[in-house]
N, C-alpha and C positions, 0 to 999 in steps of 0.2 A: 302513573309513571313510577318507575323504579329508580331509586338513588342510592348510590354507595357513597359513604363518607369514610375515607381512609385516614386514620389518625384520630385518636380520641383524647387529645390534649384539650385545653380550653376551647380552641377554635372548633374542633370537631364535634365536641360536646354541644357547644352553642348552635352550631349548624344543625345537627340532628334534633335538638330540642326545638328550634324554630320550625323545621319541617313538620315535625309530628304534632305540633299544636295548631296547624293550620286546619280550617274547616274540612277541606277535601285533601287530607294529607296523603302524600305518596307513600309507596312501600319503601321503607328505609333500612339499610344495613349499615351498621357502624363498626368498622374493623380497627382493631388495636393490636400491634405486633407484640407488645410487652404483656405482663400479667395483670396489669391495672390501667384504670383510665386516670387522667388528670394531668398527664405530662409532667412539667416542672412544679406543678402545684401539689404539694404533699405536706401534710400536717400530721404530726404525732403528739399524742398527749400521754404524759407520765407524771403521776403524783400531783396533778393539778397544774403542771407546766406544759404549755403549748410550744412545741419545737417546730419551727417551719423549715423544711428542707430547701424550698424555693422562695418565691415572692411572699413576703409577709403583709403586704397591703396593696392598696391600689390607688391611684390618683382620681380624685373626684371631678377635676377640671375636664378630664375625658369622661363622658357620662355613661358609657355603654356598660360597664361593669355594674355601676350602681342601679341602672335601670333593670338589669336583669336580676340583681339581688332583690330589689323590691318586688319585681314580678314573681319571684319564686317564694315570697312570703318570709324572706330573711332580714327584712329591715330591723326587726327587734334584736337581731344578733349583731348589728353594727357596732364597732368599737372605734371611737375617735382616739386621735393622739392626745397626749397631755397637753394642756393648754398654758401651763406655766413653765414648766422646764422644757423648752423647745429650742434651745440653742444648738447650733452645730459648730463643731471645731475643726480645724485642719491641723495635722501635724506637719509643721514646716520649720526648717532651720533649728531643729533639735527639740521643739517642744510644741504643746497644744496651744493654738491661737484661735480665738473666737471669731466666727464671721459676724460682722456688724450688723445691727438692725438696719434693715432697708436694703439689703443686698439681694437683688433679684437675679438669680442665676448668674449672669456675668456682669451685671450693671448695677452700681450703687445708686439708689433713688433717695437717699438721705445723705446730705453732705457732711454734717458735723460728726455723726457716729462713725462714718467711713474715715474722715480725716484724723479722728482721735484714736482709732483702733491700732493695733500693732501688727496687723495683718502683712502690711507692705511698707517698705521705706517710703519717705514722703515723695521722693522723685517718681516712683512708680505709681503712687496714687495721683500725682499731677499728670502723668502720662495718661492714665485712664480717663482723667477728666477732660483731656482734649480730644476725646472720641468724636464729638459732633464736628470737628474740623477735618476728619478724615475723608478722603475722596472715596466715592463709590468704585466698585470693581467693574471690570468689563462686563458687558451684558451677558446673561445666561452662563456665566462661568461657575462650574460646580467646584467651589473651594472646600478644602479640608476645614474641619472645625478648628485645627490649630492655625492655619493661614488666616481665617477670618478673625480670630481673637487676636492674633499677633498684629494684624493690619489695623484693627480698630482700637485695641485696648493695651497692646504691648505684650512683651515676653513674660514679664512678671505675673500678669493676670492669667495668662495661659498656665503657667506653671502652679500657681497657688489656688487659683479659683476654679478656672474652666476644666483644666485637666482632671483634677480630683473628683469633681463633682459630675459635670456633664459627660466626659468620656467614661467615668465609672458606671453610668447608667447602662452602657452598652458593653462594659468590661472590655473597652477597646483602647486603641491608641488614637489620640487627637490628631496626630499627623495623617492618619489614614482615613478616619470617619468622614463622610460626606455631610457638610452642613445642610445642604438641601434635603437630604434624606433623613436626617436625625433631628434637627432643629430648625425647621423652615420658618418658624415665627421670627427668627432674628433677621432673615432675609426681607421678610414682609415689614418689620419695623425699619430696616434699612431704606426700603423703597419708599414707604409712606412718609417717614419723618426725616429721612437723610441721616438718621442717627439712632442706634439701639438705645442709648442713654436717654435721649429726648423721648423717644417712643415709650420706654418704660416708666418714665416719670409722668407722662400723660396718662398712662394706664392707672398708675398709682393714685393720681388725682381723682380719676373717675371712680376708682373703688372706694376712696374716702367719701365720695358722695353718693355711694350705694348704686352706682350706675353701671357696674361692670360684673363680669363673672369672676370667679376666684383667680387669685394670682397663680402664675406658672411657677412661682418660686418654691423650691423645695426647702428654703431656709427660713421661711416665715409661715409654716403650715397653719398656726393658730390664727393668723390675720387673714386667711383666705375664707373664713366662715361667713363673712359679712354679707355676701351676695346669695349664700345658699338658702334653701327653704327650711329655715329653722324648725317649723312644726313637724318636719319630716326627718328628723335625725340630728339636728344642730351639728352639721357637717364640718369637718376640718378637711384641710387639702388632701391629706392621706388618711384612709380608713382601712380597718381590718374587719375580721369577724372574730367573735369571742372565742370560738373553738379553733381558729385558724381558717385560712382561705379553703382548706380542704372541705369545709362545710359546704361550700358553693359547688364543689365536684359532686359531693354526696347528694345534694339537692337536685342536680341535674341528672344523676344517675337514677333517682327515683322516677323521673320523667322518661328517660330513654333506655333504662336498663334492659328492657326487653328486646332491644334491636342491637345491643352491644355484643360483640364477640372478641374476647381477648385471646392472645397468642395466635392472631390471624394476621400475619404480616403479608404485605403486598410484594410478590416477586417481579411481576411485570403487568403491563397493561396493553391492549391492543384494541384498535377500532376495527369493527367488523360490521359492515353495513351501517345501520342506524344505531347500533348498540356498542356499548364499552364492555370488552371482556377483560375481567381482572383475574389473574392467576394469583393464588395465594401461595405462601411459603410451603404449604402441605401439598401442593399440586392441584387442589380444588379450583375450579373456575367458576366465577359468578358473573352474571351480566346485568347491566343497568342502562337506562337512558341517559342519566346524568351521573357524573363522577366528580366528587371533590376530593382533592388531594390536600388534606389538612394536616399534612406531616412536614417535618423540617425539609428545607430544600435540597440538602444533600441526599436524603431518602427519596424524595420525589424525582430527583435526577436519575436515580437507579431505575425507578419503575418506568420513566418515560424513554428510555433508550430505544425501544422498538417503535414508538410512536412517532418521535422526532428527535433524532440525535443532536440537532442543533439546540432545540428547546432544552433537552437534558443537559447540554453542555452549559448553556447559559445559567440554569438553576444550580448546576453543580459547581459554578464558579463563584457562587456567594460563600465566602469564608465563614468559618465558625471558630470560637475560642472555647477553651476549657475552663471551668471555674470550680470552686469548692466553698463551702461554708463550715465554720467550726463554732458550734454554740457551747459555751461554758457556763455552768450553773454553780452558784456559790451561796453559803449562808450569809444573810444580809448583816447579821450582828457582827460578823467578822471582817466586813468589807471596808476598806479604808478610803475609797475614792467617792467623792460625793455624787458623781453620775449626773452632773449638772447640765442636762441636755439630751438630745436625741442620740448622739454619738459623735463619731469623728470620721473624716476621710484623710488620706495620706498623700502628700505631695510625691509625685511620681519618681523624683530623684532620690528620695529617702531610701536607705537600704533597709527596708523591711519586707517581711513575707505578707503581713496585713495590708490590704488596700484600703479597708474601711471598716467600721464596727458600728453596730446598732446597740444601744442600751435598751434592749427590749423591754425589761422591767419597768423602765422609766417611760419609754416612748408610748407604750400601750398598757396603761394601768388595768390590772385585772387579768392580764394574760399569764401572770406568775404570782404564786402566793406572796404575801407581804413580807414574810420572813426569808425570802429568796431574792437573788439577783441573777439576771440572765443577760449575758452579752453575746452577741452574734457577730462573728468576724467573716470577712469576705477575702478570698485569695484566688490567685490565678488571673485569667484575662490576657489580652494581647501582649506578648512580649514577657509574660510572667509565669508562662505555664510550666517551666521547668521544675518549680518547687513542687508541683502536684505530683511528682514522681515518688515522693516520700510517701511511706505508709501512714495510716491514720494517726499512729502514735507520734511518728515524726512531725506531722502537721500540728498535732495539739501542742508538742514541744516548742515548735517555732512559733505558734501563736502566743504561747505563755510568755516566751522571751521577749516578743515585741510589746506585749502588754505591759510587761515590767519596765521597759524603756520608755513607752509612750505615757502609761497612766501611773507608774511609780509603785506598783504591787506585784507580788509573786505568791499567789495563794494556790494551794491544791484545790481544783474544782471538785465538787461533789460529783459532777457528771459532766462528760464531754460527748458531744454528737458531731460526727463528721458526715457531711453529704457532699458527694462529688457529682458534677455535671459535665460529662465529657462531650466536647464538641457541641454544645447545647446553646451557645450564644451567637446569633447571627450578627455579622458585621456589615454594616451599611457603609461601605467605603466609597471613595471618590468614583463616581461613575455609576452608582447603584441604581439611579433614577434612569439613566440611559438603558441600563440593562433590563429594567422592568418594561420599558418601552418596547424593546426588541422581543421580549417574551410575549408580549401582548400581541405583537405582530404575527408571531408563529402560532399563538393560540387562535387566531382568527380562523384557521383552518381545522380547528378541533372543536366542533360544537359539543356542547354539554360537558366539557372539561373545564374545572374551575381550580385554581391554585390559591389556597388559603392558609392564614396562620401567621405567626410572628416573624417568618423569614423575609417578608416582602415589603410592607408598608408601615410597620410600626411594631415595637416590642412591648411587653407588658400585658397583664391581664385584660385591661380595658381594650386594647387594640385587637387582642385575639378573640374576645367577644364580638367586637364590631365586625371582624373579618368573617367569622363563621356565621353570624346571623345575616349579613349581607349576601353571602353566598347562597344561603337558603332562600332569601327573598328573591334573589335573581331566578332561581329555579322555579319557585312558586309563581312568579309574574310571567313566566314563559308558558305556563299551563302544560299543555300536552307536547309542546315543541322544545326540545332542549335549548337551554340559552347559549348564546355565543360564548366561546371559550374566553377566559380572562384571568387576570391576577388580582385578587381582592386585598 
């Protein structure tokens, strides 16, 4: 069997790797339109400092990236987050406020730390505490993340907790993001326990007894290690690689490099008999029995126009937002802020350019020399893309102004690195799940065609790894017959 994988981001690389390691491996061609593989995963090292352009870590609760890392022999390169300075703050009402111990995504599981914190006024805390009394929504309703939070916890919880953290993961607007497609676990808690709060507390009790998997909380990463296999890395909830996640790309390229063609974009695809004909941007045509489009949905839509205009329209209707990161490096001896935690997020109503910041030198000890401080700031996203029209110097200046206001210092950085990601963040808005159902209905008539990657069922490195490897396994399981078309 001949297989073409179009797109050499994390999903495409994982797909090609899974295909090639099979006992009876098919003939694989991996196409990439740009000059390098890896997609948004890009690490650069300068003077002992690791700069991440895209994701800097992965979540271990979703096992797929960790499984691949171990399989590739990179377990010794795993880097856990700091276990002591693990607080997260939110810039709200003019200053940084610490998220209290026991706050799990949107639900406080410990009463007294939550009541005693200054995160919200008492009336808003009491409103959150009444969440178990909220009625359920109409069956099968696809609520927005904002509507769900507002209904169960109140407006203040949306503004100060859920909006900055959960919507920030997607660089999205909580009023638009689909709860069912972004955080379906909250729906499951509501169905099973009648309450997110009661469900979270039940999960916390099970973890304290060593009976559950790591917490879904991004606010208590150190406490998620209890159920992990300590002899195999002593995991924290978030893990990195010592030289950056680019090490994962490099390891995959060692395995698949011989089948990779860069600078080979896909112009169009057509079905001809039992084969897929792929026309490249150069005009060259390649044929395959199975075809995996592991590219962003908007690029896939362009390629699909001749195959199925309706399918192309559905893929093209998935919106994307643009983001950027600004990393600033300082000498530690002159740095006035204690960097007491992993970083901070910003309440959406605050008039800042920065949406969030990671204290990289604190969060991942060993990523930066001890005499340096590295802060990485996030910009752009839904409703905030206008600021990205500034040039790099303008973005650095805007970030420095925000850090002066938020953290109380204004030092000239030794180095500033700006990375831009134009229309690179898919938005799973309300109705996304229904769109995927319709896409699968159209793909039923396209045997051997699989859509994979972070545009469809989950964002982040683990989800892209899962998507790519599942696509490969479908092809391998089908043997000499192309598998049914689907969205992975």
